[in-house]
C-alpha positions in Angstrom: 0.0 -89.0 42.1 -0.3 -88.7 38.3 -3.4 -90.8 38.3 -5.0 -88.7 41.0 -4.3 -85.5 38.9 -5.7 -87.3 35.7 -8.8 -88.2 37.7 -9.1 -84.6 39.0 -8.7 -83.2 35.5 -11.3 -85.6 34.1 -13.7 -84.4 36.8 -13.0 -80.8 35.9 -11.9 -79.9 39.5 -11.3 -76.2 40.0 -12.0 -75.9 43.7 -13.4 -78.2 46.4 -16.9 -76.7 46.0 -16.8 -76.7 42.3 -15.4 -80.3 42.1 -18.4 -81.4 44.2 -20.8 -79.4 42.1 -19.5 -80.9 38.9 -20.0 -84.6 40.0 -23.0 -86.6 38.6 -25.8 -87.2 40.9 -24.7 -90.7 41.7 -21.1 -89.7 42.3 -22.3 -86.6 44.2 -24.1 -88.9 46.6 -21.0 -91.0 47.2 -18.6 -88.1 47.8 -18.4 -87.2 51.3 -19.3 -83.8 52.6 -16.8 -81.1 53.7 -17.1 -82.3 57.2 -16.6 -86.0 56.1 -13.5 -84.9 54.4 -12.1 -83.3 57.6 -13.1 -86.6 59.3 -11.4 -88.6 56.6 -8.3 -86.5 57.1 -8.5 -87.0 60.9 -9.0 -90.8 60.5 -5.6 -92.5 60.8 -4.9 -94.5 57.7 -1.8 -96.1 56.7 -0.3 -94.1 53.8 1.1 -97.3 52.2 -2.2 -99.1 52.5 -4.0 -96.0 51.1 -1.6 -95.9 48.2 -2.3 -99.6 47.6 -6.0 -99.1 47.5 -5.6 -96.2 44.9 -3.2 -98.4 42.8 -5.8 -101.1 42.8 -8.3 -98.8 41.0 -8.9 -99.8 37.4 -7.2 -97.7 34.7 -10.4 -97.0 32.9 -11.4 -94.6 35.9 -8.3 -92.5 35.0 -9.1 -92.1 31.3 -9.7 -88.7 30.0 -12.1 -90.0 27.4 -15.8 -89.9 28.2 -16.8 -93.2 29.6 -20.0 -94.6 31.3 -18.7 -96.0 34.5 -22.1 -97.3 35.5 -22.3 -99.4 32.3 -18.8 -100.6 32.9 -19.7 -101.9 36.3 -22.9 -103.5 35.2 -21.2 -105.3 32.4 -18.7 -106.9 35.0 -21.6 -108.3 36.9 -21.7 -112.3 36.7 -24.9 -114.0 35.3 -25.7 -115.3 38.7 -25.5 -112.5 41.3 -24.3 -113.3 44.9 -25.4 -110.7 47.5 -22.4 -111.3 49.7 -20.0 -110.9 46.8 -21.9 -107.8 45.7 -21.6 -106.2 49.1 -17.8 -107.1 49.3 -17.4 -105.5 45.9 -19.3 -102.5 46.9 -17.3 -102.1 50.1 -14.1 -102.2 47.9 -15.4 -99.5 45.6 -16.3 -97.4 48.7 -12.9 -97.9 50.2 -11.4 -96.9 46.8 -13.7 -93.9 46.7 -12.8 -92.9 50.3 -9.1 -93.1 49.5 -9.4 -91.0 46.3 -11.6 -88.5 48.1 -9.2 -88.2 51.0 -6.2 -87.8 48.6 -8.1 -85.2 46.5 -9.0 -83.3 49.7 -5.4 -83.4 50.9 -4.1 -82.1 47.6 -6.9 -79.4 47.4 -6.2 -78.2 50.9 -2.5 -78.4 50.4 -2.5 -76.2 47.2 -5.3 -73.9 48.3 -3.1 -70.9 49.3 -1.2 -71.0 46.2 -4.4 -71.3 44.3 -6.0 -68.3 45.9 -2.9 -66.3 45.4 -2.8 -67.2 41.8 -6.4 -66.6 41.5 -5.8 -63.1 42.9 -3.0 -62.5 40.3 -5.4 -63.8 37.5 -8.2 -61.4 38.8 -5.8 -58.4 38.9 -4.5 -59.2 35.5 -7.9 -59.5 34.2 -8.7 -56.0 35.7 -5.6 -54.5 34.2 -6.6 -56.1 30.9 -9.9 -54.6 31.1 -8.5 -51.2 31.9 -6.0 -51.4 29.0 -8.8 -52.4 26.7 -10.7 -49.2 27.8 -7.5 -47.1 27.4 -6.9 -48.6 24.0 -10.5 -48.1 22.9 -10.3 -44.4 24.0 -7.0 -43.9 22.5 -8.2 -45.4 19.1 -11.2 -43.1 19.2 -9.1 -40.1 20.0 -6.6 -40.9 17.3 -9.5 -41.3 14.8 -10.9 -37.8 15.9 -7.3 -36.3 15.5 -6.9 -37.9 12.2 -10.1 -36.5 10.9 -10.0 -33.1 12.7 -6.3 -32.3 12.7 -4.3 -34.3 10.4 -6.6 -34.5 7.5 -7.6 -30.8 7.9 -4.1 -29.7 8.4 -2.9 -31.6 5.2 -5.9 -30.3 3.5 -4.8 -26.8 4.5 -1.3 -27.4 3.4 -2.6 -28.8 0.1 -4.8 -25.8 -0.4 -2.0 -23.4 0.5 0.4 -25.1 -1.9 -2.2 -25.0 -4.6 -2.8 -21.4 -3.9 0.9 -20.6 -4.2 1.1 -22.5 -7.5 -2.0 -20.7 -8.8 -0.6 -17.3 -7.6 2.7 -18.0 -9.4 0.7 -19.0 -12.5 -1.4 -16.0 -12.3 1.8 -13.8 -12.0 3.1 -15.6 -15.0 0.0 -15.2 -17.0 -0.1 -11.4 -16.2 3.5 -11.0 -17.2 2.7 -13.0 -20.4 -0.3 -10.8 -21.0 1.9 -7.6 -20.6 4.5 -9.0 -23.0 1.7 -9.7 -25.5 0.8 -6.1 -25.5 4.3 -4.8 -25.8 4.1 -4.2 -29.4 1.1 -1.8 -29.1 2.8 0.1 -26.3 6.1 0.3 -28.3 4.3 1.7 -31.3 2.7 4.3 -29.0 6.1 5.3 -27.4 7.7 5.6 -30.8 4.8 7.8 -32.1 5.4 10.1 -28.9 9.1 10.1 -29.8 9.9 8.5 -26.4 12.8 6.4 -27.7 14.5 5.9 -24.3 11.2 4.7 -22.8 10.7 2.3 -25.8 14.1 0.9 -25.4 13.9 0.5 -21.7 10.5 -1.3 -22.2 12.2 -3.7 -24.7 15.1 -4.4 -22.3 12.7 -5.1 -19.3 10.5 -7.2 -21.5 13.5 -9.1 -22.8 14.6 -9.7 -19.3 11.0 -11.0 -18.4 10.9 -13.0 -21.4 14.1 -14.9 -20.5 12.4 -15.9 -17.3 9.5 -17.4 -19.1 11.3 -18.7 -22.1 10.0 -22.1 -21.5 6.7 -21.1 -22.9 6.6 -21.5 -26.7 4.6 -18.0 -27.1 7.2 -16.3 -25.1 10.1 -17.8 -27.2 8.5 -16.2 -30.3 7.9 -12.9 -28.4 11.5 -12.8 -27.3 12.8 -13.1 -30.9 10.5 -10.2 -31.9 11.7 -8.2 -29.0 15.3 -8.8 -30.0 14.6 -7.7 -33.5 12.9 -4.6 -32.2 15.8 -3.8 -29.9 18.4 -4.2 -32.6 16.3 -2.2 -35.1 17.5 1.4 -35.0 15.9 2.8 -38.2 13.3 5.0 -36.5 16.0 6.0 -34.0 18.3 7.0 -36.9 15.5 9.0 -38.5 14.8 10.9 -35.3 18.5 11.6 -35.0 18.6 13.1 -38.6 15.8 15.5 -37.7 18.1 17.3 -35.2 20.4 18.5 -38.0 17.9 21.2 -39.3 15.7 21.9 -36.3 17.5 21.2 -33.2 15.3 20.6 -30.0 16.9 20.0 -26.7 14.2 17.6 -25.4 14.2 15.6 -28.6 18.0 15.3 -28.8 18.3 14.3 -25.1 15.9 11.5 -25.8 17.7 10.3 -28.8 21.1 10.3 -27.0 19.7 8.6 -24.0 18.2 5.9 -26.3 21.6 5.3 -27.9 23.2 5.3 -24.5 20.7 2.5 -23.4 21.6 0.6 -26.4 25.3 1.0 -25.9 25.8 2.7 -29.2 26.9 6.2 -28.3 29.9 6.1 -30.8 27.5 4.9 -33.5 25.3 7.8 -32.8 28.1 10.3 -33.3 29.3 8.6 -36.5 25.7 8.7 -37.9 25.2 12.3 -36.6 28.3 13.4 -38.7 26.9 11.6 -41.7 23.5 13.3 -41.3 25.0 16.7 -41.0 26.9 16.1 -44.1 23.8 14.9 -45.9 21.7 17.7 -44.4 24.1 20.4 -45.9 24.1 18.7 -49.3 20.3 18.3 -49.4 19.7 21.8 -48.2 21.9 23.7 -50.6 20.7 21.3 -53.5 17.0 22.0 -52.7 17.6 25.8 -52.6 19.5 26.1 -55.7 17.2 23.5 -57.5 14.2 25.8 -56.6 15.7 28.9 -58.2 17.0 27.0 -61.2 13.5 25.5 -61.9 11.9 28.9 -61.4 14.3 30.6 -63.8 13.9 27.7 -66.4 10.2 28.0 -66.5 8.6 25.0 -68.4 11.9 23.6 -69.7 12.1 19.8 -69.9 15.6 19.7 -68.5 15.9 17.2 -65.6 17.7 19.4 -63.1 17.1 16.9 -60.2 19.5 14.4 -61.7 22.4 16.9 -62.0 25.3 17.3 -59.8 25.2 20.3 -57.5 28.2 21.8 -59.4 26.5 21.5 -62.6 23.2 22.8 -61.2 24.9 26.1 -60.0 25.7 26.9 -63.5 22.1 27.4 -64.4 21.6 30.3 -61.9 20.9 33.5 -63.7 22.4 36.8 -62.7 19.0 38.0 -61.5 18.5 35.2 -59.2 22.1 35.1 -58.0 21.8 37.4 -55.0 18.3 36.1 -53.8 19.5 32.4 -54.2 22.8 33.2 -52.3 20.7 34.9 -49.5 18.4 31.9 -49.2 21.3 29.6 -49.3 23.1 31.4 -46.5 19.8 31.3 -44.4 19.4 27.6 -45.0 23.1 26.9 -44.1 22.7 29.1 -41.1 20.0 27.0 -39.7 22.1 23.9 -40.3 25.0 25.5 -38.5 22.8 26.7 -35.6 21.6 23.1 -35.1 25.3 21.9 -35.3 26.3 24.7 -32.7 23.4 23.8 -30.4 24.5 20.1 -30.6 28.0 21.0 -29.6 26.7 23.1 -26.7 24.6 20.2 -25.5 27.6 17.9 -25.6 29.8 20.4 -23.7 27.0 20.9 -21.1 26.4 17.2 -20.8 30.1 16.4 -20.2 30.3 19.1 -17.5 27.2 17.7 -15.8 28.6 14.2 -15.9 31.9 15.5 -14.4 30.0 17.3 -11.7 27.6 14.5 -10.9 30.6 12.1 -10.5 32.2 14.4 -7.9 29.0 15.3 -6.0 23.4 12.5 -6.0 27.1 10.8 -3.0 26.5 14.1 -1.1 22.9 14.1 -2.4 22.3 10.4 -2.1 19.2 9.6 0.1 18.2 13.2 0.3 14.7 14.1 -0.6 14.0 17.1 -2.5 11.1 19.3 -1.3 11.2 21.2 -4.6 9.5 18.8 -7.1 12.2 19.4 -9.8 15.0 16.8 -10.0 15.8 17.1 -13.6 15.0 20.7 -14.6 17.1 23.8 -14.1 16.0 26.3 -11.6 14.7 28.8 -14.2 11.9 31.3 -13.7 8.4 30.2 -14.8 7.0 32.6 -17.2 4.0 33.3 -19.5 3.9 35.2 -22.7 1.9 37.8 -20.9 4.6 38.4 -18.4 7.3 38.7 -21.1 5.1 41.2 -23.1 4.5 43.3 -20.0 8.2 43.4 -19.3 8.9 44.4 -22.9 6.4 47.1 -22.7 7.8 48.4 -19.4 11.2 48.5 -21.1 9.9 50.7 -24.0 7.8 53.0 -21.6 10.9 53.6 -19.4 12.8 54.6 -22.6 10.0 56.9 -23.4 10.0 58.4 -19.9 13.7 59.0 -20.0 13.1 61.2 -23.1 9.8 62.6 -22.3 10.0 63.3 -18.6 6.8 65.6 -18.4 4.6 62.4 -19.2 6.5 60.0 -16.8 3.6 60.1 -14.2 1.0 59.3 -16.8 3.1 56.4 -18.1 3.8 55.0 -14.7 0.1 55.4 -13.9 -0.9 53.3 -17.0 1.9 50.7 -16.2 0.4 50.4 -12.7 -3.1 49.8 -14.2 -1.6 47.1 -16.4 -0.1 45.4 -13.4 -3.4 45.7 -11.5 -5.3 44.2 -14.3 -2.8 41.3 -14.5 -3.1 40.7 -10.7 -6.8 41.0 -10.8 -7.1 38.3 -13.7 -4.9 35.8 -12.1 -7.0 36.1 -8.9 -10.2 35.9 -10.8 -9.1 32.8 -12.8 -7.5 30.8 -10.1 -8.1 32.3 -6.6 -11.7 33.4 -6.3 -13.7 31.2 -3.9 -16.4 31.8 -1.4 -15.1 29.3 1.2 -12.2 31.3 2.5 -13.9 32.9 5.4 -15.2 29.4 6.6 -11.8 27.8 6.5 -10.5 29.9 9.4 -6.9 30.0 7.9 -6.8 33.6 7.0 -6.0 33.1 3.5 -6.6 36.6 2.2 -5.1 39.4 4.3 -6.9 42.6 4.8 -4.4 44.4 2.5 -4.9 42.0 -0.3 -8.6 42.3 -0.1 -8.5 46.0 0.0 -6.2 45.9 -3.1 -8.6 43.6 -5.0 -11.7 45.6 -4.1 -9.9 48.7 -5.3 -8.9 47.3 -8.5 -12.4 46.0 -9.1 -14.0 49.3 -8.3 -11.7 51.5 -10.2 -10.6 49.5 -13.2 -13.0 46.7 -13.9 -16.3 47.2 -15.8 -18.6 44.6 -14.3 -21.7 45.8 -16.3 -20.6 45.0 -19.8 -18.6 41.9 -20.8 -17.4 43.3 -24.1 -15.7 46.6 -25.1 -18.9 48.3 -26.4 -19.7 51.3 -24.4 -16.8 50.7 -21.9 -15.6 53.9 -20.3 -12.2 55.0 -20.9 -10.9 54.4 -17.4 -12.4 50.8 -17.1 -11.9 47.6 -18.9 -14.0 44.4 -19.2 -13.7 41.7 -16.6 -11.2 39.0 -17.8 -12.4 35.5 -19.0 -10.4 32.3 -18.8 -9.9 30.2 -21.9 -12.2 27.2 -22.2 -9.0 25.1 -22.9 -8.0 25.4 -19.3 -9.6 22.6 -17.3 -9.5 23.3 -13.4 -11.7 20.4 -12.3 -9.7 17.4 -13.2 -8.5 15.3 -10.2 -5.6 13.6 -12.0 -4.0 17.0 -12.7 -4.7 18.3 -9.2 -7.3 20.7 -10.4 -5.1 22.4 -12.9 -2.2 22.8 -10.6 0.3 23.2 -13.5 -1.9 26.1 -15.0 -2.1 27.7 -11.5 1.7 27.4 -10.9 2.5 29.0 -14.2 0.1 31.9 -13.8 0.8 32.6 -10.2 4.7 32.2 -10.3 4.9 34.3 -13.5 3.1 37.2 -11.6 5.3 36.9 -8.7 8.3 37.0 -11.0 6.8 40.2 -12.6 6.5 41.8 -9.2 10.1 41.0 -8.4 11.1 42.7 -11.6 9.1 45.7 -10.7 10.8 45.7 -7.3 14.1 45.9 -9.0 12.9 48.8 -11.1 11.6 50.9 -8.2 14.7 53.1 -7.7 14.8 54.0 -11.4 11.2 54.7 -11.6 11.5 56.9 -8.5 14.1 59.1 -10.2 11.7 59.7 -13.2 8.7 60.7 -11.0 8.0 64.2 -10.2 8.5 65.0 -6.5 4.7 65.7 -6.0 3.8 62.3 -7.5 6.2 60.1 -5.6 3.7 59.0 -2.9 1.6 57.5 -5.7 4.6 55.3 -6.6 5.2 54.3 -3.1 1.6 53.3 -2.6 1.5 51.3 -5.7 4.6 49.3 -4.5 3.3 48.9 -0.9 -0.3 48.1 -1.8 -0.2 46.2 -5.0 3.2 45.0 -6.1 4.1 43.5 -2.6 0.8 41.7 -2.5 1.5 39.5 -5.6 3.2 36.8 -3.6 0.1 36.8 -1.2 -1.9 35.3 -4.0 -0.3 31.9 -3.5 -2.4 31.1 -0.4 -5.9 31.5 -1.8 -4.8 30.1 -5.2 -3.2 26.9 -3.9 -5.7 26.4 -1.1 -8.4 25.5 -3.7 -6.1 22.6 -4.7 -5.3 21.5 -1.2 -9.2 21.7 -0.2 -10.0 19.3 -3.1 -7.0 17.0 -3.3 -7.8 15.1 0.0 -11.2 13.8 1.0 -11.5 15.4 4.3 -15.2 14.6 4.5 -14.5 11.0 4.3 -12.2 11.1 7.2 -14.8 13.1 9.3 -17.4 10.4 8.5 -15.1 7.5 9.6 -14.2 9.4 12.9 -17.9 9.6 13.6 -18.1 5.8 13.5 -15.2 5.4 16.1 -16.2 4.2 19.7 -14.5 6.8 22.0 -16.0 5.8 25.4 -13.7 2.9 25.9 -12.5 1.6 29.3 -9.0 0.4 28.5 -5.9 1.9 27.0 -5.5 0.9 23.3 -2.2 0.1 21.6 -3.5 0.3 18.1 -4.5 3.4 16.2 -7.8 3.8 14.3 -8.3 3.0 10.7 -9.1 6.5 9.7 -5.5 7.6 10.3 -4.4 5.1 7.6 -6.9 6.2 5.2 -5.9 9.8 5.7 -2.2 9.0 5.2 -3.0 7.1 2.0 -4.7 10.3 0.7 -1.5 12.2 1.5 0.6 9.6 -0.3 -1.7 9.9 -3.3 -1.3 13.7 -3.2 2.6 13.3 -3.0 2.4 11.1 -6.0 0.2 13.5 -8.0 2.6 16.4 -7.2 5.4 14.3 -8.7 3.3 13.6 -11.8 2.6 17.4 -12.2 6.2 18.3 -11.7 7.1 16.3 -14.8 5.3 18.9 -16.9 5.9 22.1 -14.9 8.5 22.8 -12.2 6.9 23.2 -8.7 9.1 25.6 -6.8 9.9 25.1 -3.2 7.7 28.0 -1.9 4.7 26.5 -3.9 5.3 23.0 -2.5 5.5 24.4 1.0 2.3 26.4 0.7 0.5 23.3 -0.8 1.7 21.0 2.1 0.9 23.7 4.6 -2.7 24.1 3.4 -3.4 20.2 3.3 -1.9 19.7 6.7 -3.8 22.6 8.2 -7.1 21.4 6.7 -6.4 17.9 8.0 -5.7 19.1 11.5 -8.7 21.3 11.6 -10.8 18.3 10.3 -9.3 16.2 13.2 -10.4 18.9 15.7 -13.8 18.9 14.1 -14.1 15.2 14.3 -13.0 15.3 18.0 -15.4 18.0 18.7 -18.3 16.0 17.3 -17.8 13.1 19.7 -20.8 12.7 21.9 -19.4 10.5 24.6 -15.7 10.1 25.4 -13.7 8.6 28.3 -10.1 9.4 29.5 -9.0 6.3 27.6 -10.7 7.6 24.5 -8.7 10.8 24.9 -5.6 8.8 25.0 -6.6 7.0 21.9 -7.0 10.4 20.3 -3.5 11.3 21.2 -2.2 7.8 19.9 -4.1 8.5 16.5 -2.6 12.0 16.2 1.0 10.9 17.0 0.7 8.1 14.4 -0.5 10.6 11.8 2.5 13.0 12.6 5.1 10.2 12.6 4.0 9.0 9.0 3.4 12.6 7.8 7.0 13.6 8.5 8.2 11.1 6.1 6.3 12.6 3.2 7.3 16.2 3.5 10.2 18.3 4.8 7.9 21.1 6.0 8.9 21.9 9.7 7.5 22.4 12.1 4.2 20.7 11.1 1.5 23.3 10.7 -1.1 23.5 13.4 0.3 20.6 15.4 -0.4 22.5 18.6 -3.9 23.3 17.4 -4.9 19.7 17.6 -2.8 18.6 20.8 -4.1 21.5 22.8 -7.7 20.7 22.0 -7.3 17.1 23.1 -5.3 17.9 26.3 -7.9 20.6 27.3 -10.2 17.9 28.6 -7.6 17.1 31.3 -7.6 20.7 32.6 -9.1 21.7 36.0 -12.2 23.6 36.4 -10.5 27.1 36.4 -8.1 26.2 33.6 -11.0 25.1 31.4 -12.7 28.4 31.8 -9.6 30.3 31.1 -9.0 28.0 28.1 -12.3 28.8 26.6 -11.7 32.6 26.9 -8.2 32.7 25.5 -8.3 30.2 22.6 -10.4 32.1 20.1 -8.7 30.1 17.3 -11.3 27.4 17.7 -14.7 28.0 16.2 -17.8 28.7 18.3 -19.1 25.3 17.3 -15.9 23.5 18.5 -15.9 25.5 21.8 -19.6 24.8 22.4 -19.1 21.2 21.7 -16.2 21.2 24.1 -18.4 22.7 26.9 -21.2 20.1 26.2 -18.6 17.2 26.2 -17.4 18.2 29.6 -20.5 16.5 30.9 -18.6 13.3 30.4 -15.4 14.6 32.3 -15.5 13.1 35.8 -13.7 15.8 37.6 -16.0 18.6 36.5 -19.2 19.0 38.5 -22.5 20.2 37.4 -22.1 23.7 38.6 -18.7 24.1 36.8 -20.2 22.7 33.6 -22.9 25.4 33.7 -20.3 28.1 34.2 -18.3 26.9 31.2 -21.4 27.0 29.0 -22.1 30.5 30.2 -18.5 31.5 29.4 -19.0 30.3 25.8 -22.3 32.0 25.6 -20.7 35.3 26.6 -18.1 34.9 23.8 -20.6 34.3 21.2 -23.0 37.0 22.3 -21.2 40.0 20.7 -21.3 38.2 17.3 -25.1 37.9 17.3 
């Protein structure tokens, strides 16, 4: 069997058909066909005889080496050929070939099912391998794409983000270093301004920042300089010594706060006692020295090097009294400063005790009155004080000279009239009042101003030349007062001082009404009543027109109107995000709040003033919103919902900036937006009843109703006719 397998392997047999195809031409002729093989299988052959025939085949035919069989057989032929022997040898080879062929055929047919089955498995395995190769190829290609498009890109983004964070941190550090480098200049400026607490606070903050960046060599050097600046109290000590002769509350408060920040309050008290002692000695020495040198004339005596006791012996009898008088005055100034210093400390101790017991009750509460550190004292001008002094003198005259009481009161009333007219002329005159629609000037105030201008003001001449006895020139504002600066809220501090001092003067006149009434003759008392009802009581009404000018300029309403015109209102879905113009408007209000705080550091802004300012700003903003909504050319119901969303967002954020409640003109905006949802009859009634809206807004409302689906053409024409009827009497 092994020899047969070797022979099959040598012949490269794979299948019966392939084995026959692989044979050489001579061998192919000798191998029987398929039918012959079947015949061979059917032919009865003794298996033992068949095996003997196969065993008789020469070993060379079973060799795996390449071997020329024909050459082998030819070499075996004898020199002399015998035909019978050749035929017998040929028959032997044929019988061997037949036996091998039959054996091969039997083996092939016997193993064919297993071969076919195995071939199917190999084919299936080849198909699976081909599919796996395709999958692997695609996977490798996808992995390559992922590597390039995702992994590398993501890693690049992460690397860029990390680099950005590092650069941002570096930029922050560089900015801090730059700020620290400029600290010396700012410190010098603050010391020149005598802002000692601010200078020390700046040093402490810079020192804290410097400790963070101390790994930089330049910062280590800067930190040492800051420490030396912080520990140096020479300028602070000089500032403390100044309070011994000319005590100033603001200056002394700054100095004490500076020592407190340094933690050297006890040092400050010790130094203060020393400075007072030195101030007393220097003051008396300089006074006495002056008189001694004056009396001595051109004498060469060096009085400045004498002791005070010895210096006093050179005072003459003639200069004794004047010297003593000046000495007492000088010492009185020092004692006054000492007394003021004691009062400051007593008051400061009381405030600390009070504050310790109560900013927990006040913690987290916002002050509408922009005055957190100032007492609630009246705001006064020198003019107001002078008028009050004059009124006091005139009342004394009236009590003595009663026959001239009416003339005096008449002149006093003219003085108040002129004061009121001057404040209005300087800070409240504006031609935009009527167009605002806010009713800023009442009919009573307008009548009063017109009466004063007609009866008291000489509009022809600007100087006193040729002025009649009853009239005076129109007042003129000093050029030093600037009312056009945005940072100062258009001279808000000056407006507050002028207006509130006038209101204070009116309040003083109110308190004097009963006394003045007793001095007036019975026949002239109606004049006094008219003066109080038409002039004195109108002083507080000046707040509206004066502060309206600030509110009208402080916020850019035109910008908001322009942004609203660019909004698309004919949308078809409900929006969840408000429009950008709301955020811009709120930022304007935040800036206004900040500027109010800046102004309040210089002049206290009373609660009524802040309320008027906020009321004006909010009213103007709400009217601008209505104007913007009225200018919309095309709007859907979803657009109206977006308007409501915008307005609610504005109200919600605005309530965090002001304590003014309720929000002014809130209904003015809401009513206008909701009017588009009214029925036909309600719309017509709305136009007739709501005269607070301008004719332009009502007309635009009528025109926009074209886009309201539930209003037909006839109803729209009826609405436009109703608007035209309202406008007709004004033409």
